[in-house]
Backbone as a printed PyTorch tensor [residue, N CA C, xyz], in Angstrom:
tensor([[[ 53.8140,  56.0300, 105.9370],
         [ 53.2340,  55.1460, 104.9720],
         [ 53.8370,  53.7650, 105.1890]],

        [[ 52.9790,  52.7940, 105.2660],
         [ 53.4530,  51.4370, 105.4730],
         [ 52.8820,  50.5340, 104.4000]],

        [[ 53.6590,  49.5590, 104.0540],
         [ 53.2270,  48.6170, 103.0270],
         [ 52.7050,  47.4020, 103.7450]],

        [[ 51.4680,  47.0740, 103.4300],
         [ 50.8190,  45.9740, 104.1220],
         [ 51.2100,  44.6180, 103.5870]],

        [[ 51.3190,  44.4400, 102.3160],
         [ 51.6580,  43.1410, 101.7560],
         [ 51.4600,  43.1240, 100.2390]],

        [[ 51.9910,  42.1200,  99.5950],
         [ 51.9130,  42.0250,  98.1470],
         [ 51.2590,  40.7070,  97.7870]],

        [[ 50.3610,  40.7740,  96.8650],
         [ 49.7380,  39.5620,  96.3490],
         [ 49.9520,  39.5160,  94.8410]],

        [[ 50.2230,  38.3600,  94.2980],
         [ 50.4360,  38.2060,  92.8480],
         [ 49.2610,  37.4680,  92.2480]],

        [[ 48.8100,  37.9370,  91.1050],
         [ 47.7180,  37.3110,  90.3750],
         [ 48.2210,  37.0020,  88.9750]],

        [[ 47.6550,  36.0140,  88.3620],
         [ 48.0160,  35.6700,  86.9840],
         [ 46.7480,  35.7020,  86.1500]],

        [[ 46.8260,  36.3240,  84.9990],
         [ 45.6860,  36.4860,  84.1050],
         [ 46.0630,  35.8920,  82.7500]],

        [[ 45.2560,  34.9980,  82.2320],
         [ 45.5270,  34.3790,  80.9320],
         [ 44.4890,  34.8630,  79.9300]],

        [[ 44.9530,  35.2830,  78.7400],
         [ 44.0610,  35.7450,  77.6670],
         [ 44.5210,  35.1350,  76.3520]],

        [[ 43.7380,  35.3640,  75.3170],
         [ 44.0880,  34.9100,  73.9700],
         [ 44.1660,  36.1190,  73.0650]],

        [[ 45.2550,  36.2220,  72.2580],
         [ 45.3840,  37.3830,  71.3660],
         [ 44.6140,  37.1550,  70.0710]],

        [[ 44.7150,  38.1030,  69.1200],
         [ 43.9330,  38.0520,  67.8770],
         [ 44.3260,  36.8890,  66.9770]],

        [[ 45.5210,  36.3510,  67.1370],
         [ 45.9750,  35.2410,  66.3170],
         [ 45.5780,  33.9040,  66.9450]],

        [[ 45.1800,  33.9150,  68.2110],
         [ 44.7810,  32.6890,  68.8610],
         [ 45.8410,  32.1140,  69.7900]],

        [[ 46.9310,  32.8500,  69.9980],
         [ 47.9740,  32.3810,  70.9070],
         [ 47.6220,  32.7980,  72.3310]],

        [[ 47.9400,  31.9580,  73.2660],
         [ 47.6770,  32.2960,  74.6620],
         [ 48.7420,  33.2480,  75.1640]],

        [[ 48.3000,  34.2690,  75.9060],
         [ 49.2060,  35.2270,  76.5260],
         [ 48.8870,  35.2680,  78.0160]],

        [[ 49.8750,  35.5410,  78.7810],
         [ 49.6280,  35.6480,  80.2280],
         [ 50.2070,  36.9630,  80.7310]],

        [[ 49.6060,  37.4770,  81.7750],
         [ 50.0420,  38.7370,  82.3590],
         [ 50.0960,  38.5430,  83.8660]],

        [[ 51.1530,  38.9670,  84.4460],
         [ 51.2650,  38.8870,  85.8850],
         [ 50.9180,  40.2390,  86.4870]],

        [[ 50.0370,  40.2160,  87.4600],
         [ 49.6110,  41.4510,  88.1170],
         [ 49.9910,  41.3380,  89.5910]],

        [[ 50.6070,  42.3750,  90.0920],
         [ 50.9070,  42.4160,  91.5120],
         [ 50.0170,  43.4700,  92.1450]],

        [[ 49.3770,  43.1140,  93.2010],
         [ 48.5230,  44.0570,  93.9240],
         [ 49.2730,  44.4150,  95.2140]],

        [[ 49.5180,  45.6730,  95.3610],
         [ 50.2880,  46.1600,  96.5070],
         [ 49.3430,  46.9300,  97.4270]],

        [[ 49.3020,  46.5540,  98.6600],
         [ 48.4480,  47.2490,  99.6290],
         [ 49.2920,  48.3100, 100.3240]],

        [[ 48.8860,  49.5640, 100.1340],
         [ 49.6440,  50.6760, 100.6980],
         [ 48.7380,  51.4090, 101.7030]],

        [[ 49.2870,  51.7350, 102.8500],
         [ 48.5570,  52.5270, 103.8500],
         [ 49.3360,  53.8160, 104.0520]],

        [[ 48.7900,  54.9270, 103.5270],
         [ 49.5090,  56.1910, 103.6390],
         [ 48.9980,  57.0220, 104.8170]],

        [[ 48.1490,  56.4880, 105.6140],
         [ 47.7230,  57.1450, 106.8470],
         [ 46.5790,  58.1120, 106.6610]],

        [[ 46.6980,  59.1390, 105.8770],
         [ 45.6970,  60.1970, 105.7660],
         [ 44.4610,  59.7070, 105.0330]],

        [[ 44.6390,  59.0260, 103.9670],
         [ 43.5070,  58.5920, 103.1400],
         [ 42.9950,  57.2150, 103.5490]],

        [[ 43.6150,  56.5880, 104.4490],
         [ 43.2200,  55.2360, 104.8140],
         [ 43.9170,  54.2300, 103.9060]],

        [[ 43.4900,  53.0430, 104.0460],
         [ 44.1060,  51.9820, 103.2410],
         [ 43.6780,  52.1290, 101.7960]],

        [[ 44.5860,  52.0690, 100.9570],
         [ 44.3070,  52.2230,  99.5400],
         [ 45.0630,  51.1390,  98.7650]],

        [[ 44.3710,  50.5760,  97.8120],
         [ 45.0280,  49.5490,  96.9830],
         [ 45.5610,  50.2110,  95.7170]],

        [[ 46.7310,  49.9020,  95.4380],
         [ 47.3080,  50.3330,  94.1590],
         [ 47.7040,  49.0790,  93.3930]],

        [[ 47.4750,  49.1910,  92.1560],
         [ 47.7490,  48.0150,  91.3360],
         [ 48.9110,  48.3370,  90.4200]],

        [[ 49.8980,  47.5250,  90.4590],
         [ 51.0200,  47.6860,  89.5550],
         [ 50.9750,  46.5270,  88.5640]],

        [[ 50.9020,  46.8900,  87.3330],
         [ 50.8550,  45.8660,  86.3000],
         [ 52.2000,  45.8700,  85.5880]],

        [[ 52.8310,  44.7570,  85.6290],
         [ 54.0780,  44.6380,  84.8840],
         [ 53.7580,  44.2810,  83.4410]],

        [[ 54.3880,  44.9360,  82.5770],
         [ 54.1680,  44.6800,  81.1530],
         [ 54.9990,  43.4810,  80.7360]],

        [[ 54.6450,  42.3450,  81.2150],
         [ 55.4410,  41.1600,  80.9120],
         [ 54.6200,  40.1760,  80.0940]],

        [[ 53.9810,  40.6990,  79.0560],
         [ 53.2510,  39.7980,  78.1740],
         [ 54.2650,  38.9060,  77.4510]],

        [[ 53.9780,  37.6910,  77.3960],
         [ 54.8370,  36.7700,  76.6560],
         [ 53.9820,  35.6150,  76.1340]],

        [[ 54.4800,  34.9740,  75.1350],
         [ 53.7700,  33.8310,  74.5740],
         [ 54.4190,  32.5590,  75.0680]],

        [[ 53.6880,  31.5090,  74.9220],
         [ 54.2630,  30.2250,  75.3170],
         [ 55.4240,  29.8520,  74.4170]],

        [[ 55.3100,  30.1920,  73.1210],
         [ 56.3660,  29.8740,  72.1570],
         [ 56.9090,  31.1840,  71.6130]],

        [[ 57.9330,  31.7060,  72.2110],
         [ 58.4670,  33.0070,  71.8260],
         [ 59.0700,  32.9660,  70.4250]],

        [[ 59.5110,  31.8050,  69.9290],
         [ 60.1380,  31.7150,  68.6120],
         [ 59.1290,  31.8590,  67.4830]],

        [[ 57.8460,  31.8060,  67.7740],
         [ 56.8160,  31.8810,  66.7470],
         [ 56.5090,  33.3260,  66.3710]],

        [[ 57.1030,  34.2530,  67.0300],
         [ 56.7910,  35.6640,  66.8290],
         [ 57.0220,  36.1340,  65.4040]],

        [[ 58.0090,  35.6290,  64.6930],
         [ 58.2750,  36.0690,  63.3280],
         [ 59.6910,  35.7170,  62.9160]],

        [[ 60.0600,  36.1710,  61.6940],
         [ 61.3760,  35.8990,  61.1610],
         [ 62.2560,  37.1290,  61.3140]],

        [[ 63.5250,  36.8970,  61.5130],
         [ 64.4600,  38.0130,  61.5700],
         [ 64.8900,  38.3730,  60.1590]],

        [[ 65.4970,  39.5160,  60.0160],
         [ 65.9500,  39.9800,  58.7040],
         [ 66.9830,  39.0250,  58.1150]],

        [[ 67.8500,  38.5060,  58.9320],
         [ 68.8820,  37.5780,  58.4480],
         [ 68.2480,  36.3040,  57.9030]],

        [[ 67.2330,  35.8050,  58.5850],
         [ 66.5520,  34.6000,  58.1030],
         [ 65.8890,  34.8360,  56.7510]],

        [[ 65.3020,  35.9990,  56.5670],
         [ 64.6620,  36.3290,  55.2920],
         [ 65.7100,  36.4460,  54.1890]],

        [[ 66.8330,  37.0820,  54.4650],
         [ 67.8940,  37.2390,  53.4540],
         [ 68.4800,  35.8790,  53.0830]],

        [[ 68.7130,  35.0200,  54.0540],
         [ 69.2460,  33.6780,  53.7690],
         [ 68.2480,  32.8830,  52.9330]],

        [[ 66.9590,  32.9700,  53.2650],
         [ 65.9360,  32.2580,  52.4830],
         [ 65.8980,  32.7670,  51.0450]],

        [[ 66.0070,  34.0770,  50.8520],
         [ 66.0080,  34.6330,  49.4890],
         [ 67.2520,  34.1830,  48.7240]],

        [[ 68.3880,  34.1320,  49.3980],
         [ 69.6320,  33.6750,  48.7640],
         [ 69.5030,  32.2240,  48.3030]],

        [[ 68.9680,  31.3670,  49.1570],
         [ 68.7880,  29.9590,  48.7900],
         [ 67.7840,  29.8090,  47.6570]],

        [[ 66.7260,  30.5830,  47.6790],
         [ 65.7470,  30.5520,  46.5940],
         [ 66.3780,  30.9960,  45.2750]],

        [[ 67.2440,  31.9750,  45.3320],
         [ 67.9520,  32.4230,  44.1340],
         [ 68.8560,  31.3460,  43.5630]],

        [[ 69.5390,  30.6070,  44.4270],
         [ 70.4110,  29.5210,  43.9630],
         [ 69.5840,  28.4330,  43.2890]],

        [[ 68.4470,  28.0810,  43.8740],
         [ 67.5780,  27.0630,  43.2760],
         [ 67.0470,  27.5480,  41.9290]],

        [[ 66.6480,  28.8220,  41.8610],
         [ 66.1250,  29.3740,  40.6050],
         [ 67.2030,  29.3690,  39.5160]],

        [[ 68.4500,  29.6860,  39.8840],
         [ 69.5280,  29.6770,  38.8890],
         [ 69.7610,  28.2710,  38.3510]],

        [[ 69.5220,  27.2670,  39.1520],
         [ 69.6720,  25.8920,  38.6890],
         [ 68.5490,  25.4560,  37.7710]],

        [[ 67.3560,  26.0290,  37.9570],
         [ 66.2080,  25.6280,  37.1530],
         [ 66.0620,  26.4260,  35.8530]],

        [[ 66.6440,  27.5950,  35.7680],
         [ 66.4840,  28.4300,  34.5800],
         [ 67.0490,  27.7670,  33.3170]],

        [[ 68.2290,  27.1620,  33.3310],
         [ 68.7090,  26.4960,  32.1090],
         [ 67.7790,  25.3720,  31.6430]],

        [[ 67.2110,  24.6350,  32.5770],
         [ 66.2760,  23.5690,  32.1910],
         [ 65.0250,  24.1620,  31.5540]],

        [[ 64.5470,  25.2680,  32.0870],
         [ 63.3700,  25.9300,  31.5360],
         [ 63.6440,  26.4590,  30.1320]],

        [[ 64.7920,  27.0820,  29.9360],
         [ 65.1500,  27.6080,  28.6110],
         [ 65.2960,  26.4600,  27.6090]],

        [[ 65.9260,  25.3730,  28.0190],
         [ 66.0810,  24.2120,  27.1360],
         [ 64.7470,  23.6130,  26.7430]],

        [[ 63.8340,  23.5190,  27.7040],
         [ 62.5190,  22.9490,  27.3700],
         [ 61.7340,  23.8680,  26.4400]],

        [[ 61.9090,  25.1810,  26.5710],
         [ 61.2360,  26.1030,  25.6480],
         [ 61.7810,  25.9570,  24.2240]],

        [[ 63.0930,  25.7580,  24.0940],
         [ 63.6830,  25.5540,  22.7640],
         [ 63.1680,  24.2680,  22.1310]],

        [[ 63.1450,  23.1930,  22.9050],
         [ 62.6580,  21.9070,  22.3930],
         [ 61.1900,  22.0160,  22.0020]],

        [[ 60.4210,  22.7270,  22.8080],
         [ 58.9990,  22.9150,  22.5080],
         [ 58.8200,  23.6710,  21.1850]],

        [[ 59.6240,  24.6850,  20.9610],
         [ 59.5630,  25.4340,  19.6980],
         [ 59.9370,  24.5630,  18.5040]],

        [[ 60.9760,  23.7330,  18.6630],
         [ 61.3810,  22.8350,  17.5730],
         [ 60.2860,  21.8060,  17.2770]],

        [[ 59.6670,  21.2740,  18.3190],
         [ 58.5940,  20.3010,  18.1120],
         [ 57.3950,  20.9330,  17.4180]],

        [[ 57.1020,  22.1780,  17.7550],
         [ 56.0090,  22.8860,  17.0850],
         [ 56.3210,  23.0840,  15.6080]],

        [[ 57.5570,  23.4450,  15.2830],
         [ 57.9610,  23.6070,  13.8840],
         [ 57.8260,  22.2920,  13.1170]],

        [[ 58.2620,  21.2070,  13.7210],
         [ 58.1840,  19.9080,  13.0490],
         [ 56.7350,  19.4850,  12.8510]],

        [[ 55.8870,  19.7160,  13.8470],
         [ 54.4680,  19.3440,  13.7280],
         [ 53.7870,  20.1450,  12.6200]],

        [[ 54.0690,  21.4300,  12.5420],
         [ 53.4770,  22.2590,  11.4940],
         [ 53.9810,  21.8280,  10.1210]],

        [[ 55.2840,  21.5510,  10.0240],
         [ 55.8520,  21.1070,   8.7530],
         [ 55.2440,  19.7690,   8.3250]],

        [[ 55.0130,  18.8840,   9.2700],
         [ 54.3960,  17.5870,   8.9530],
         [ 52.9820,  17.7620,   8.4210]],

        [[ 52.2340,  18.7000,   8.9840],
         [ 50.8900,  18.9740,   8.4930],
         [ 50.9280,  19.5340,   7.0700]],

        [[ 51.8880,  20.4170,   6.8100],
         [ 52.0170,  20.9790,   5.4520],
         [ 52.4040,  19.9080,   4.4350]],

        [[ 53.2920,  18.9940,   4.8180],
         [ 53.6680,  17.8960,   3.9200],
         [ 52.4460,  17.0440,   3.6180]],

        [[ 51.6580,  16.7450,   4.6590],
         [ 50.4410,  15.9610,   4.4560],
         [ 49.4590,  16.6410,   3.5080]],

        [[ 49.3350,  17.9550,   3.6190],
         [ 48.4510,  18.6920,   2.7100],
         [ 48.9430,  18.6040,   1.2650]],

        [[ 50.2530,  18.7360,   1.0660],
         [ 50.8060,  18.6700,  -0.2900],
         [ 50.6420,  17.2670,  -0.8930]],

        [[ 50.8090,  16.2510,  -0.0830],
         [ 50.6120,  14.8740,  -0.5560],
         [ 49.1450,  14.6640,  -0.9400]],

        [[ 48.2230,  15.1820,  -0.1300],
         [ 46.7920,  15.0600,  -0.4390],
         [ 46.4470,  15.7660,  -1.7460]],

        [[ 47.0840,  16.9240,  -1.9910],
         [ 46.8440,  17.6490,  -3.2490],
         [ 47.3330,  16.8150,  -4.4340]],

        [[ 48.5120,  16.1830,  -4.2950],
         [ 49.0420,  15.3530,  -5.3790],
         [ 48.1230,  14.1580,  -5.6570]],

        [[ 47.5830,  13.5500,  -4.6370],
         [ 46.7090,  12.3880,  -4.8100],
         [ 45.3280,  12.7520,  -5.3440]],

        [[ 44.8540,  13.9490,  -5.0120],
         [ 43.4860,  14.3150,  -5.3920],
         [ 43.3820,  14.9030,  -6.8030]],

        [[ 44.5030,  15.2200,  -7.4220],
         [ 44.4780,  15.7860,  -8.7780],
         [ 44.2580,  14.7090,  -9.8310]],

        [[ 44.2470,  15.1280, -11.0870],
         [ 44.1020,  14.1480, -12.1800],
         [ 45.2500,  13.1390, -12.1410]],

        [[ 44.9370,  11.9010, -12.4220],
         [ 45.9170,  10.8100, -12.3360],
         [ 46.6440,  10.6360, -13.6600]],

        [[ 47.3090,  11.7280, -14.1170],
         [ 48.1100,  11.6650, -15.3470],
         [ 49.5070,  12.1550, -15.0360]],

        [[ 50.4350,  11.7180, -15.8330],
         [ 51.8250,  12.1380, -15.6460],
         [ 51.9700,  13.6360, -15.9290]],

        [[ 51.2290,  14.1650, -16.8900],
         [ 51.2960,  15.6000, -17.2150],
         [ 50.7640,  16.4400, -16.0450]],

        [[ 49.6710,  15.9960, -15.4150],
         [ 49.0990,  16.7350, -14.2850],
         [ 50.0680,  16.7350, -13.0980]],

        [[ 50.7490,  15.6280, -12.8550],
         [ 51.7090,  15.5660, -11.7590],
         [ 52.9450,  16.4090, -12.0440]],

        [[ 53.3410,  16.4950, -13.3150],
         [ 54.4650,  17.3590, -13.6780],
         [ 54.0850,  18.8170, -13.4620]],

        [[ 52.8630,  19.2000, -13.8350],
         [ 52.3890,  20.5680, -13.5670],
         [ 52.3190,  20.8350, -12.0570]],

        [[ 51.9060,  19.8310, -11.3060],
         [ 51.8480,  19.9310,  -9.8460],
         [ 53.2320,  20.2410,  -9.2820]],

        [[ 54.2600,  19.5290,  -9.8040],
         [ 55.6240,  19.7370,  -9.3130],
         [ 56.1600,  21.1100,  -9.6770]],

        [[ 55.8250,  21.6340, -10.8570],
         [ 56.3770,  22.9080, -11.3270],
         [ 55.6530,  24.1290, -10.7580]],

        [[ 54.5550,  23.9480, -10.0540],
         [ 53.8180,  25.0840,  -9.4940],
         [ 54.6490,  25.7800,  -8.4170]],

        [[ 54.5890,  27.1110,  -8.4010],
         [ 55.3180,  27.8940,  -7.4060],
         [ 54.4390,  28.0080,  -6.1480]],

        [[ 55.0000,  27.6270,  -5.0310],
         [ 54.2440,  27.6480,  -3.7770],
         [ 54.6790,  28.8200,  -2.8980]],

        [[ 53.7280,  29.6000,  -2.3920],
         [ 54.0960,  30.7000,  -1.4830],
         [ 54.4230,  30.1510,  -0.0960]],

        [[ 55.2070,  30.8970,   0.6750],
         [ 55.4890,  30.4630,   2.0490],
         [ 54.2020,  30.4870,   2.8950]],

        [[ 54.1520,  29.6400,   3.8960],
         [ 53.0200,  29.5700,   4.8160],
         [ 53.4950,  30.0720,   6.1750]],

        [[ 52.7480,  31.0310,   6.7550],
         [ 53.1080,  31.5990,   8.0560],
         [ 52.1040,  31.1080,   9.0940]],

        [[ 52.6230,  30.5810,  10.2060],
         [ 51.7200,  30.0950,  11.2610],
         [ 51.4010,  31.2060,  12.2610]],

        [[ 50.6490,  30.8780,  13.2970],
         [ 50.1900,  31.8600,  14.2850],
         [ 51.3540,  32.4590,  15.0860]],

        [[ 52.4620,  31.7420,  15.2120],
         [ 53.6230,  32.2610,  15.9430],
         [ 54.4870,  33.1730,  15.0920]],

        [[ 54.2230,  33.2080,  13.7900],
         [ 55.0130,  34.0400,  12.8900],
         [ 56.1240,  33.2920,  12.1770]],

        [[ 56.2340,  31.9890,  12.3690],
         [ 57.2460,  31.1910,  11.6720],
         [ 56.7930,  30.9680,  10.2350]],

        [[ 57.7280,  31.1230,   9.3090],
         [ 57.4210,  31.0000,   7.8830],
         [ 57.9860,  29.6780,   7.3440]],

        [[ 57.1150,  28.8880,   6.7080],
         [ 57.4880,  27.5680,   6.1760],
         [ 57.3840,  27.5920,   4.6570]],

        [[ 58.3240,  26.9150,   4.0020],
         [ 58.3200,  26.8380,   2.5530],
         [ 58.1180,  25.3950,   2.1150]],

        [[ 56.9020,  25.0650,   1.5900],
         [ 56.7050,  23.7210,   1.0340],
         [ 57.4500,  23.6070,  -0.2980]],

        [[ 58.0640,  22.4560,  -0.5180],
         [ 58.8150,  22.2200,  -1.7530],
         [ 58.3610,  20.8920,  -2.3390]],

        [[ 57.9330,  20.9240,  -3.6050],
         [ 57.5850,  19.6890,  -4.3230],
         [ 58.8490,  19.2540,  -5.0410]],

        [[ 59.5490,  18.2940,  -4.4800],
         [ 60.8810,  17.9400,  -4.9420],
         [ 60.9100,  17.2430,  -6.2940]],

        [[ 60.1810,  16.1780,  -6.4400],
         [ 60.2780,  15.4450,  -7.7010],
         [ 59.0120,  14.6500,  -7.9690]],

        [[ 58.7950,  14.4190,  -9.2440],
         [ 57.7380,  13.5270,  -9.7180],
         [ 58.4030,  12.6100, -10.7310]],

        [[ 58.3600,  11.3190, -10.4830],
         [ 58.9530,  10.3460, -11.3910],
         [ 57.8450,   9.4610, -11.9270]],

        [[ 57.5860,   9.5820, -13.2220],
         [ 56.5260,   8.7760, -13.8510],
         [ 57.1530,   7.5750, -14.5630]],

        [[ 56.4310,   6.4720, -14.5460],
         [ 56.8660,   5.3080, -15.3040],
         [ 56.3490,   5.4410, -16.7370]],

        [[ 57.0030,   4.8010, -17.6390],
         [ 56.5950,   4.8930, -19.0470],
         [ 55.3090,   4.1160, -19.2620]],

        [[ 54.3540,   4.7900, -19.9040],
         [ 53.0930,   4.1280, -20.2560],
         [ 52.1180,   4.0960, -19.0990]],

        [[ 50.8830,   3.9510, -19.4730],
         [ 49.8250,   3.8710, -18.4680],
         [ 49.1550,   2.5210, -18.6070]],

        [[ 48.6310,   1.9410, -17.6490],
         [ 48.6560,   2.3750, -16.2550],
         [ 50.0430,   2.1630, -15.6640]],

        [[ 50.3290,   2.9450, -14.6530],
         [ 51.6430,   2.8820, -14.0070],
         [ 51.6170,   3.6010, -12.6640]],

        [[ 52.8010,   3.7890, -12.1220],
         [ 52.9400,   4.4250, -10.8140],
         [ 53.8640,   5.6210, -10.9500]],

        [[ 53.4940,   6.7330, -10.3040],
         [ 54.3510,   7.9250, -10.2530],
         [ 54.7820,   8.1330,  -8.8040]],

        [[ 56.0730,   8.4100,  -8.6470],
         [ 56.6280,   8.6770,  -7.3170],
         [ 56.6790,  10.1880,  -7.1130]],

        [[ 56.0470,  10.6760,  -6.0080],
         [ 55.9980,  12.1130,  -5.7160],
         [ 56.6970,  12.3390,  -4.3710]],

        [[ 57.6330,  13.3020,  -4.3670],
         [ 58.3970,  13.6290,  -3.1620],
         [ 58.1330,  15.0870,  -2.7770]],

        [[ 57.8300,  15.3120,  -1.4820],
         [ 57.5140,  16.6520,  -0.9750],
         [ 58.2880,  16.8720,   0.3260]],

        [[ 58.7460,  18.1180,   0.5400],
         [ 59.4110,  18.4540,   1.8000],
         [ 59.0290,  19.8850,   2.2100]],

        [[ 59.2940,  20.1990,   3.4740],
         [ 59.0190,  21.5370,   4.0030],
         [ 60.2370,  21.9830,   4.7960]],

        [[ 60.6590,  23.2440,   4.5560],
         [ 61.7560,  23.8530,   5.2930],
         [ 61.2650,  25.1660,   5.8940]],

        [[ 62.0300,  25.6870,   6.8390],
         [ 61.7690,  27.0500,   7.2950],
         [ 62.2570,  27.9910,   6.2090]],

        [[ 61.5190,  29.0540,   5.9590],
         [ 61.8940,  29.9950,   4.9130],
         [ 63.2820,  30.5640,   5.2190]],

        [[ 64.1670,  30.5230,   4.2170],
         [ 65.5230,  31.0190,   4.3800],
         [ 66.4730,  30.0100,   4.9890]],

        [[ 66.0250,  28.7790,   5.1960],
         [ 66.8530,  27.7480,   5.8040],
         [ 66.7710,  26.5030,   4.9170]],

        [[ 67.8750,  25.8200,   4.7320],
         [ 67.8720,  24.6350,   3.8660],
         [ 67.6000,  23.3450,   4.6470]],

        [[ 67.5330,  23.4190,   5.9640],
         [ 67.2910,  22.2350,   6.7930],
         [ 65.8440,  21.7780,   6.6190]],

        [[ 65.6760,  20.5150,   6.2110],
         [ 64.3470,  19.9550,   5.9780],
         [ 63.7250,  19.5590,   7.3180]],

        [[ 62.5470,  20.1230,   7.6010],
         [ 61.8330,  19.7990,   8.8410],
         [ 61.0120,  18.5220,   8.7080]],

        [[ 60.3830,  18.3410,   7.5340],
         [ 59.5660,  17.1510,   7.2940],
         [ 59.5610,  16.8520,   5.8050]],

        [[ 59.4930,  15.5790,   5.4780],
         [ 59.4260,  15.1860,   4.0720],
         [ 58.6270,  13.8960,   3.9630]],

        [[ 58.1070,  13.6660,   2.7580],
         [ 57.3330,  12.4470,   2.5300],
         [ 57.4120,  12.0580,   1.0640]],

        [[ 57.2490,  10.7900,   0.8190],
         [ 57.1880,  10.2560,  -0.5420],
         [ 55.8910,   9.4610,  -0.6550]],

        [[ 55.2040,   9.6470,  -1.7540],
         [ 53.9890,   8.8720,  -1.9910],
         [ 54.0150,   8.3560,  -3.4210]],

        [[ 53.2180,   7.3490,  -3.6520],
         [ 53.0810,   6.8000,  -5.0060],
         [ 51.6480,   7.0270,  -5.4610]],

        [[ 51.5300,   7.5390,  -6.6800],
         [ 50.2060,   7.8190,  -7.2510],
         [ 50.0030,   6.8780,  -8.4350]],

        [[ 48.8440,   6.2580,  -8.4760],
         [ 48.5070,   5.3490,  -9.5630],
         [ 48.0920,   6.1860, -10.7800]],

        [[ 48.7880,   5.9930, -11.8920],
         [ 48.5100,   6.7140, -13.1360],
         [ 47.5560,   5.8760, -13.9790]],

        [[ 46.4350,   6.5090, -14.3220],
         [ 45.4360,   5.7550, -15.1200],
         [ 45.5750,   6.0110, -16.6170]],

        [[ 46.0290,   7.1770, -17.0000],
         [ 46.1370,   7.4470, -18.4260],
         [ 47.3670,   8.2650, -18.7680]]])
């Protein structure tokens, strides 16, 4: 058996991702005498890409990336918690302000007498619960009437969270007394 010669061929293809791959093929001419000249093809499995680093990430790279992401997340969590607390406080204040406005409107829309405003102040008000479940207690603090009519009555209203003495919103209005 004698070897006649070797020829090298290069074949370029594109894989499913669109990267170019090349394959080197060697064609070996073998003459074994009995069967005559016969070509045998030896294909080396030397597929490679032009950019071997694009193949993927190693386990260490993934672990390091997750570690860095965790550090960034730990830095952002306190800011997120703080903003949620501030948002809750602002919602409480906005709701309390609306309740104060409603109580002031009730005082202004009633009869313009000192007796009616005194009854307004002495009325027992139930707590108001919003959609989040927070309970607010409107309080009609004081009504100060001037002697004789016509005159001016000073009405003070505030709102607190139920079970808490901290005033969330308050307002003072003056009502013109006609009789």
